C-alpha positions as CSV (number, residue, x, y, z in Angstrom):
1,X,0.1,0.1,0.1
2,X,1.6,3.5,-1.1
3,X,2.1,6.5,1.1
4,X,-0.5,8.2,-0.4
5,X,-3.3,5.3,0.5
6,X,-1.9,5.3,4.2
7,X,-2.4,9.1,4.5
8,X,1.3,9.8,5.1
9,X,2.4,13.3,5.5
10,X,5.5,13.4,3.3
11,X,6.5,17.0,4.5
12,X,6.5,16.1,8.2
13,X,9.8,16.2,9.8
14,X,11.4,15.4,12.9
15,X,11.7,18.9,13.9
16,X,7.8,19.2,13.8
17,X,7.7,16.7,16.6
18,X,8.3,19.6,18.9
19,X,5.7,21.5,17.2
20,X,3.1,18.7,17.7
21,X,4.2,17.9,21.4
22,X,3.8,22.0,22.1
23,X,0.2,21.7,20.7
24,X,-0.3,18.4,22.7
25,X,0.6,20.3,25.9
26,X,-1.8,23.2,25.2
27,X,-4.5,20.5,24.8
28,X,-3.5,19.0,28.5
29,X,-7.0,19.6,29.5
30,X,-8.7,17.9,26.9
31,X,-6.3,14.9,27.2
32,X,-7.3,14.8,31.2
33,X,-10.9,14.6,30.2
34,X,-10.2,12.2,27.8
35,X,-8.6,10.1,30.2
36,X,-11.5,10.4,32.9
37,X,-13.6,9.8,30.2
38,X,-12.2,6.6,29.4
39,X,-11.6,5.6,33.1
40,X,-15.4,5.7,33.6
41,X,-16.3,3.6,30.7
42,X,-13.8,1.1,31.4
43,X,-15.6,-0.9,33.8
44,X,-19.1,0.3,32.7
45,X,-22.0,-2.0,33.1
46,X,-19.8,-4.3,35.0
47,X,-20.9,-6.0,38.0
48,X,-18.0,-5.9,40.0
49,X,-16.6,-2.4,38.6
50,X,-13.5,-0.9,39.9
51,X,-13.2,-3.8,41.9
52,X,-11.6,-5.5,39.0
53,X,-8.3,-3.5,39.5
54,X,-8.1,-5.7,42.8
55,X,-9.1,-8.9,41.5
56,X,-7.2,-9.2,38.5
57,X,-3.9,-8.6,39.7
58,X,-4.7,-10.7,43.2
59,X,-6.0,-13.8,41.3
60,X,-3.4,-14.0,38.9
61,X,-0.4,-13.7,41.7
62,X,-2.3,-16.4,44.1
63,X,-2.5,-18.8,40.9
64,X,0.9,-18.0,39.6
65,X,2.5,-18.1,43.0
66,X,1.0,-21.5,43.7
67,X,2.2,-23.2,40.5
68,X,5.6,-21.5,40.3
69,X,6.6,-21.9,44.1
70,X,5.0,-25.0,44.7
71,X,4.9,-27.2,41.6
72,X,7.6,-25.9,39.4
73,X,9.4,-24.5,42.8
74,X,11.3,-21.4,41.3
75,X,13.8,-20.0,43.9
76,X,13.9,-16.5,44.8
77,X,16.5,-16.4,47.8
78,X,15.7,-13.4,50.1
79,X,12.4,-12.7,48.6
80,X,9.0,-14.1,49.0
81,X,8.0,-15.6,45.7
82,X,4.9,-13.8,45.9
83,X,6.5,-10.6,46.3
84,X,8.8,-11.3,43.4
85,X,6.1,-12.0,41.1
86,X,3.8,-9.5,41.9
87,X,6.8,-6.7,41.5
88,X,6.9,-8.3,38.0
89,X,3.6,-8.9,36.9
90,X,2.3,-5.3,37.9
91,X,4.4,-3.2,35.4
92,X,4.3,-6.0,32.9
93,X,0.2,-5.8,33.3
94,X,0.1,-2.1,33.0
95,X,2.5,-2.3,29.9
96,X,0.6,-5.2,28.1
97,X,-2.8,-3.6,29.1
98,X,-1.5,0.1,28.0
99,X,-0.5,-1.2,24.8
100,X,-3.9,-3.3,23.9
101,X,-6.0,-0.5,24.8
102,X,-4.0,2.3,22.8
103,X,-3.8,0.4,19.8
104,X,-7.5,0.3,19.7
105,X,-8.2,3.8,21.1
106,X,-8.0,5.5,17.5
107,X,-10.0,3.1,15.5
108,X,-12.6,3.0,18.3
109,X,-13.2,6.9,18.4
110,X,-14.5,7.1,14.9
111,X,-17.2,9.8,15.6
112,X,-14.6,11.8,17.1
113,X,-11.6,11.5,14.7
114,X,-14.3,12.5,11.8
115,X,-16.0,15.3,13.3
116,X,-13.5,17.3,15.6
117,X,-10.1,18.3,15.3
118,X,-7.6,17.6,18.0
119,X,-4.4,16.1,18.5
120,X,-5.2,12.5,17.6
121,X,-2.5,11.1,20.2
122,X,-4.6,12.4,22.8
123,X,-6.3,9.1,22.2
124,X,-3.8,6.4,22.7
125,X,-1.8,8.5,25.6
126,X,-5.3,8.7,27.4
127,X,-6.0,5.1,27.0
128,X,-2.5,4.5,28.6
129,X,-3.0,6.8,31.6
130,X,-6.1,4.8,32.4
131,X,-4.0,2.2,33.2
132,X,-2.0,3.8,35.8
133,X,-5.0,3.8,38.1
134,X,-4.7,-0.2,37.9
135,X,-1.1,0.1,38.5
136,X,-1.6,2.0,41.5
137,X,-4.1,-0.2,42.9
138,X,-1.7,-3.1,42.3
139,X,1.1,-1.2,44.1
140,X,-1.1,-0.6,47.1
141,X,-1.8,-4.6,47.0
142,X,1.9,-5.1,46.9
143,X,2.5,-2.5,49.9
144,X,0.2,-4.6,52.1
145,X,1.7,-8.0,51.1
146,X,5.2,-6.6,51.8
147,X,3.8,-5.7,55.0
148,X,2.3,-9.3,55.7
149,X,5.7,-11.1,54.8
150,X,7.8,-8.5,56.7
151,X,9.7,-7.4,54.1
152,X,9.5,-3.6,53.9
153,X,10.5,-1.5,50.5
154,X,14.0,-0.8,50.6
155,X,14.8,2.8,50.9
156,X,16.1,2.7,47.0
157,X,12.4,2.7,46.3
158,X,12.5,6.4,46.0
159,X,13.4,5.6,42.3
160,X,10.2,3.8,41.6
161,X,8.7,7.5,40.1
162,X,11.7,8.0,38.1
163,X,11.7,4.1,36.6
164,X,8.0,4.4,36.1
165,X,8.4,7.6,33.9
166,X,10.8,6.1,31.6
167,X,8.8,2.8,31.4
168,X,6.0,5.2,30.6
169,X,7.9,7.1,27.9
170,X,8.5,3.8,26.1
171,X,5.1,2.7,26.3
172,X,3.8,5.6,24.7
173,X,6.2,5.5,22.0
174,X,5.4,2.2,21.2
175,X,1.6,2.5,21.4
176,X,1.3,5.5,19.0
177,X,2.3,3.8,15.6
178,X,0.5,0.8,16.8
179,X,-2.7,2.8,16.9
180,X,-2.0,4.5,13.8
181,X,-1.7,1.2,11.9
182,X,-4.5,-0.3,13.3
183,X,-6.8,2.1,11.7
184,X,-5.5,1.1,8.4
185,X,-5.0,-2.7,9.0
186,X,-7.2,-4.2,11.5
187,X,-5.2,-7.4,12.0
188,X,-2.7,-5.1,13.8
189,X,-4.6,-5.6,16.9
190,X,-4.5,-9.4,17.0
191,X,-1.1,-9.2,16.1
192,X,-0.3,-7.0,19.2
193,X,-2.2,-9.7,21.4
194,X,0.0,-12.4,20.0
195,X,3.1,-10.2,20.3
196,X,2.3,-9.6,23.7
197,X,1.9,-13.2,24.8
198,X,5.1,-14.5,23.2
199,X,6.9,-11.1,24.8
200,X,5.6,-12.0,28.6
201,X,7.5,-15.5,28.5
202,X,10.6,-13.7,27.0
203,X,10.3,-11.3,30.1
204,X,11.5,-12.3,33.3
205,X,8.0,-12.0,35.2
206,X,7.7,-15.5,36.3
207,X,11.1,-16.3,36.9
208,X,14.6,-14.6,37.8
209,X,16.9,-13.5,35.0
210,X,19.4,-15.4,36.6
211,X,18.1,-18.8,35.5
212,X,18.5,-17.6,31.8
213,X,21.2,-19.7,30.0
214,X,24.1,-17.3,29.1
215,X,23.4,-18.0,25.6
216,X,20.1,-16.3,25.6
217,X,21.3,-13.1,28.0
218,X,21.2,-11.0,24.9
219,X,17.5,-11.6,24.4
220,X,16.9,-9.9,27.8
221,X,19.7,-7.5,27.4
222,X,17.9,-5.8,24.3
223,X,14.4,-6.6,25.9
224,X,13.2,-2.9,27.4
225,X,10.2,-4.5,29.6
226,X,12.9,-7.1,31.2
227,X,15.0,-4.1,31.8
228,X,12.1,-2.0,33.7
229,X,11.1,-5.0,35.7
230,X,14.5,-5.9,36.9
231,X,15.1,-2.5,37.9
232,X,12.0,-2.3,40.0
233,X,13.0,-5.6,41.6
234,X,16.4,-4.2,42.6
235,X,14.9,-0.6,44.0
236,X,12.1,-2.2,45.7
237,X,12.9,-5.8,46.8
238,X,16.7,-6.0,47.0
239,X,17.5,-2.2,48.1
240,X,20.0,-1.7,45.0
241,X,19.9,1.4,43.1
242,X,19.3,0.7,39.5
243,X,22.6,1.6,38.4
244,X,23.5,4.6,36.2
245,X,24.5,2.5,33.0
246,X,21.3,0.8,32.9
247,X,19.2,3.9,33.8
248,X,20.7,5.9,30.8
249,X,20.4,3.0,28.6
250,X,16.6,2.8,29.5
251,X,16.1,6.4,29.1
252,X,17.8,6.5,25.8
253,X,15.8,3.3,24.3
254,X,12.3,4.9,25.7
255,X,13.1,8.6,24.4
256,X,14.4,7.2,21.1
257,X,11.2,4.8,21.0
258,X,9.0,7.7,21.7
259,X,10.4,10.0,19.2
260,X,10.3,7.6,16.1
261,X,6.8,6.5,17.4
262,X,5.3,10.0,17.7
263,X,7.2,11.0,14.3
264,X,5.6,7.7,12.5
265,X,1.9,8.5,14.0
266,X,2.0,12.2,13.0
267,X,3.3,11.3,9.5
268,X,0.0,8.8,9.3
269,X,-2.5,11.4,11.0
270,X,-3.5,12.8,7.8
271,X,-5.0,10.1,6.6
272,X,-7.2,8.6,9.8
273,X,-10.6,10.6,8.8
274,X,-10.4,9.0,5.1
275,X,-9.7,5.4,6.6
276,X,-12.6,5.5,9.0
């Protein structure tokens, strides 16, 4: 399919990304409104409603803890497996849910895209920000479990907000072009589901990275979610700072992903209305 059919804007350059980001900042109130709207509609007509934000991570943790600490017997010395698992599960669930939701956000707002002008990137970003609420609830559950197990957060947990910001930038950068492509090719949403399933098992959520054979370590070194999850565990559970080199690596990957993703999204944006 040609650039013309995709609605690609040929005269849009990387320098224009800064201008587009400025426009997004000026529309931040609209972004906030869209986020609240998305949040209210997330569990609409659901019996349990917002209780799902507690039920989902808790049920996952219970069944996976039983399987991998009693049946498979994965060892996590010094840290209860339930805490080890949940500390990996929460950021992964945020990432996977945010990507899935953002991918369908533009296609799911056809009436807005065709009738009203606004920066279209607001739609996937609002979908992502909605998932922050689920993550916050999950973190509260984690705090309660840490108190129960007598394993309080290490002082290095002060790094968590910065680590999350870096992860958020990466997530937005990856989600933006997927949201645009999904408008042209609806298969993208299905491919994203398959990719996330495979990605989950290649990310050390269920197991420590120490058990990975040396010949496969490159897979995890090149895997941003693995980098983020290991950093969270280091600062919250082990009391170890993320390390300057790893922090800069994660920041570099996230910023590069965001700039490229934002650029691709804005290049595709002119054809959105014609593709609905």
